[in-house]
Kinemage of the C-alpha trace (Angstrom):
@kinemage 1
@onewidth
@group {chain A} dominant
@subgroup {mainchain}
@vectorlist {calphas} color= white
{ca met a 1} P 3.998 -40.505 5.959
{ca lys a 2} L 2.935 -42.001 9.277
{ca gln a 3} L 2.314 -45.745 9.386
{ca ile a 4} L -0.307 -47.396 11.572
{ca ile a 5} L -1.196 -51.011 12.122
{ca ala a 6} L -4.778 -52.241 12.360
{ca phe a 7} L -5.823 -55.659 13.569
{ca ala a 8} L -8.395 -57.638 15.485
{ca gly a 9} L -7.867 -59.771 18.552
{ca ser a 10} L -9.480 -62.674 16.721
{ca lys a 11} L -8.553 -65.459 14.316
{ca ser a 12} L -11.992 -65.632 12.724
{ca lys a 13} L -11.716 -65.167 8.966
{ca ser a 14} L -14.998 -63.233 9.037
{ca ser a 15} L -14.185 -61.377 12.267
{ca ile a 16} L -16.518 -58.490 12.990
{ca asn a 17} L -13.698 -56.920 14.999
{ca lys a 18} L -11.424 -57.108 11.960
{ca gln a 19} L -14.117 -55.369 9.923
{ca leu a 20} L -14.394 -52.635 12.557
{ca ala a 21} L -10.607 -52.189 12.796
{ca glu a 22} L -10.220 -51.909 9.025
{ca tyr a 23} L -13.145 -49.491 8.687
{ca thr a 24} L -11.734 -47.351 11.494
{ca ala a 25} L -8.268 -47.326 9.910
{ca ser a 26} L -9.827 -46.082 6.659
{ca leu a 27} L -11.161 -43.047 8.540
{ca val a 28} L -7.736 -41.896 9.749
{ca gly a 29} L -6.551 -40.573 6.373
{ca asp a 30} L -3.050 -39.468 5.353
{ca val a 31} L -1.428 -42.569 6.865
{ca glu a 32} L -0.171 -45.857 5.539
{ca val a 33} L -2.252 -48.669 7.030
{ca ile a 34} L -0.713 -52.093 7.588
{ca lys a 35} L -3.468 -54.644 8.212
{ca leu a 36} L -2.342 -57.523 10.387
{ca asp a 37} L -4.121 -60.850 10.837
{ca leu a 38} L -3.397 -63.177 13.748
{ca asn a 39} L -3.807 -66.086 11.301
{ca asp a 40} L -0.559 -64.990 9.661
{ca phe a 41} L 1.333 -65.291 12.959
{ca glu a 42} L 0.806 -68.854 14.181
{ca met a 43} L 2.403 -69.556 17.553
{ca pro a 44} L 2.375 -72.520 19.898
{ca ile a 45} L 0.461 -72.086 23.131
{ca tyr a 46} L 2.655 -70.192 25.560
{ca gly a 47} L 4.279 -72.201 28.336
{ca val a 48} L 7.470 -71.774 30.323
{ca asp a 49} L 8.576 -75.321 29.502
{ca tyr a 50} L 8.073 -74.733 25.773
{ca glu a 51} L 9.977 -71.448 25.973
{ca ala a 52} L 12.851 -73.091 27.864
{ca glu a 53} L 13.139 -75.866 25.288
{ca phe a 54} L 12.451 -74.044 22.029
{ca gly a 55} L 12.751 -70.321 22.775
{ca ile a 56} L 10.509 -67.533 21.535
{ca pro a 57} L 8.597 -68.242 18.303
{ca glu a 58} L 9.760 -66.220 15.308
{ca asn a 59} L 6.190 -65.041 14.682
{ca ala a 60} L 6.029 -63.404 18.107
{ca gln a 61} L 9.073 -61.312 17.185
{ca lys a 62} L 7.635 -60.519 13.746
{ca phe a 63} L 4.356 -59.282 15.237
{ca leu a 64} L 6.202 -57.254 17.855
{ca asp a 65} L 8.374 -55.738 15.101
{ca his a 66} L 5.200 -54.467 13.404
{ca ile a 67} L 4.129 -52.808 16.642
{ca lys a 68} L 7.535 -51.231 17.225
{ca ser a 69} L 7.895 -49.926 13.658
{ca ser a 70} L 4.422 -48.376 13.583
{ca asp a 71} L 3.429 -44.869 14.592
{ca gly a 72} L 0.099 -46.019 16.026
{ca ile a 73} L -2.132 -49.008 16.698
{ca ile a 74} L -5.795 -49.637 15.982
{ca leu a 75} L -6.918 -52.769 17.791
{ca ser a 76} L -10.435 -54.161 18.035
{ca leu a 77} L -10.738 -56.954 20.587
{ca ala a 78} L -13.118 -59.857 20.233
{ca glu a 79} L -14.673 -61.020 23.471
{ca his a 80} L -14.902 -64.709 24.370
{ca asn a 81} L -16.585 -65.485 27.680
{ca gly a 82} L -15.939 -61.952 28.900
{ca ala a 83} L -12.197 -61.905 28.144
{ca tyr a 84} L -9.613 -61.872 25.335
{ca thr a 85} L -9.720 -64.608 22.718
{ca val a 86} L -7.195 -67.391 23.250
{ca ala a 87} L -5.403 -66.451 20.020
{ca phe a 88} L -4.928 -62.828 21.086
{ca lys a 89} L -3.928 -63.701 24.649
{ca asn a 90} L -1.376 -66.190 23.365
{ca ala a 91} L 0.248 -63.655 21.015
{ca phe a 92} L 0.125 -61.053 23.795
{ca asp a 93} L 1.813 -63.465 26.233
{ca trp a 94} L 4.577 -64.425 23.789
{ca met a 95} L 5.327 -60.803 22.867
{ca ser a 96} L 5.444 -59.813 26.531
{ca arg a 97} L 8.242 -62.378 27.005
{ca ile a 98} L 10.294 -60.383 24.498
{ca asp a 99} L 9.351 -56.949 25.816
{ca gly a 100} L 7.235 -56.351 28.920
{ca lys a 101} L 6.270 -52.953 27.488
{ca leu a 102} L 5.257 -54.509 24.181
{ca trp a 103} L 2.904 -51.690 23.124
{ca ser a 104} L 5.953 -49.382 23.145
{ca asp a 105} L 3.948 -46.297 24.166
{ca lys a 106} L 2.515 -46.087 20.644
{ca pro a 107} L -0.773 -44.167 20.434
{ca met a 108} L -3.505 -46.791 20.548
{ca leu a 109} L -7.141 -46.642 19.573
{ca leu a 110} L -8.706 -49.547 21.422
{ca met a 111} L -12.079 -50.943 20.379
{ca ala a 112} L -14.440 -53.881 20.670
{ca thr a 113} L -17.660 -54.987 19.070
{ca ser a 114} L -20.019 -57.915 19.416
{ca pro a 115} L -23.375 -59.082 18.119
{ca gly a 116} L -24.914 -58.160 21.482
{ca gly a 117} L -25.930 -54.891 23.040
{ca arg a 118} L -22.832 -54.534 25.240
{ca gly a 119} L -20.444 -54.400 22.281
{ca gly a 120} L -17.566 -56.255 23.923
{ca val a 121} L -17.334 -53.688 26.713
{ca thr a 122} L -16.098 -56.284 29.233
{ca val a 123} L -12.953 -57.186 27.261
{ca leu a 124} L -12.435 -53.510 26.487
{ca glu a 125} L -12.410 -52.702 30.204
{ca ile a 126} L -9.952 -55.533 30.883
{ca ala a 127} L -7.588 -54.207 28.210
{ca lys a 128} L -7.914 -50.597 29.381
{ca gly a 129} L -6.931 -51.729 32.852
{ca arg a 130} L -4.010 -53.925 31.756
{ca phe a 131} L -2.417 -52.378 28.660
{ca pro a 132} L -1.042 -49.214 30.334
{ca phe a 133} L 1.187 -51.469 32.467
{ca met a 134} L 2.477 -53.004 29.233
{ca gly a 135} L 3.420 -49.748 27.484
{ca gly a 136} L -0.106 -49.082 26.212
{ca asn a 137} L -0.779 -45.443 25.380
{ca ile a 138} L -4.554 -45.624 24.936
{ca val a 139} L -5.608 -42.305 23.422
{ca gly a 140} L -9.176 -43.356 22.704
{ca asp a 141} L -11.584 -46.242 22.977
{ca phe a 142} L -14.840 -47.201 21.312
{ca ser a 143} L -17.417 -49.947 21.728
{ca leu a 144} L -19.825 -50.808 18.920
{ca pro a 145} L -22.915 -52.635 20.207
{ca ser a 146} L -25.128 -54.863 18.065
{ca phe a 147} L -22.705 -55.182 15.176
{ca gly a 148} L -25.227 -56.725 12.756
{ca thr a 149} L -27.637 -53.835 13.233
{ca asn a 150} L -25.127 -50.975 13.350
{ca phe a 151} L -22.517 -52.061 10.780
{ca gln a 152} L -23.550 -52.836 7.224
{ca asn a 153} L -21.903 -52.680 3.804
{ca gly a 154} L -18.486 -52.078 5.344
{ca lys a 155} L -19.411 -49.128 7.543
{ca ile a 156} L -21.258 -47.995 10.656
{ca ile a 157} L -24.748 -46.971 9.632
{ca asn a 158} L -25.878 -45.593 12.996
{ca glu a 159} L -25.116 -41.859 12.716
{ca asp a 160} L -24.644 -41.261 16.438
{ca leu a 161} L -22.215 -44.160 16.772
{ca asn a 162} L -20.355 -43.126 13.622
{ca thr a 163} L -19.998 -39.602 15.020
{ca gln a 164} L -18.631 -41.020 18.285
{ca leu a 165} L -16.108 -43.104 16.359
{ca ser a 166} L -15.100 -40.119 14.201
{ca glu a 167} L -14.330 -38.111 17.339
{ca val a 168} L -12.157 -40.909 18.732
{ca val a 169} L -10.398 -41.297 15.368
{ca ser a 170} L -9.659 -37.564 15.402
{ca gln a 171} L -8.068 -37.884 18.864
{ca phe a 172} L -6.021 -40.826 17.632
{ca lys a 173} L -4.871 -39.013 14.495
{ca asn a 174} L -3.860 -35.935 16.505
{ca ser a 175} L -1.728 -38.129 18.771
{ca leu a 176} L 0.330 -39.596 15.892
């Protein structure tokens, strides 16, 4: 059975992006889903001086091992001030010190959501532009606007948006 990882680019315990990633993973079917949480992979803030003195944090290698052992990645990015969250960027930076192609060409379904009408589209565009240089094989992307209105009781309630997500999930599943 194929194994995918699902996680959010956020450390919020009530992350709306985590909710979206987990819901999306449940739609894939016939796969084992490993849910990752950045809170379980604490790392010091990346810096060349820290790396020179202490080396790469064990949790950076552990997270990267999950990526490398998976058959696919579902990632929903939180947007802070139009960019990645500090927690995600830090993990991303540490893992890239181990392997510059950290996404390992695994099929990736890339998403974002936010409380606002743009649905995290700015961070999604940043990632779509950057990840391919880092081994990102983005096979689909999805933005969910107005999370509080469109996502309730653990699922997307807007039929049009749910249909769009289902189509992207189908592309992702076919790429595994």
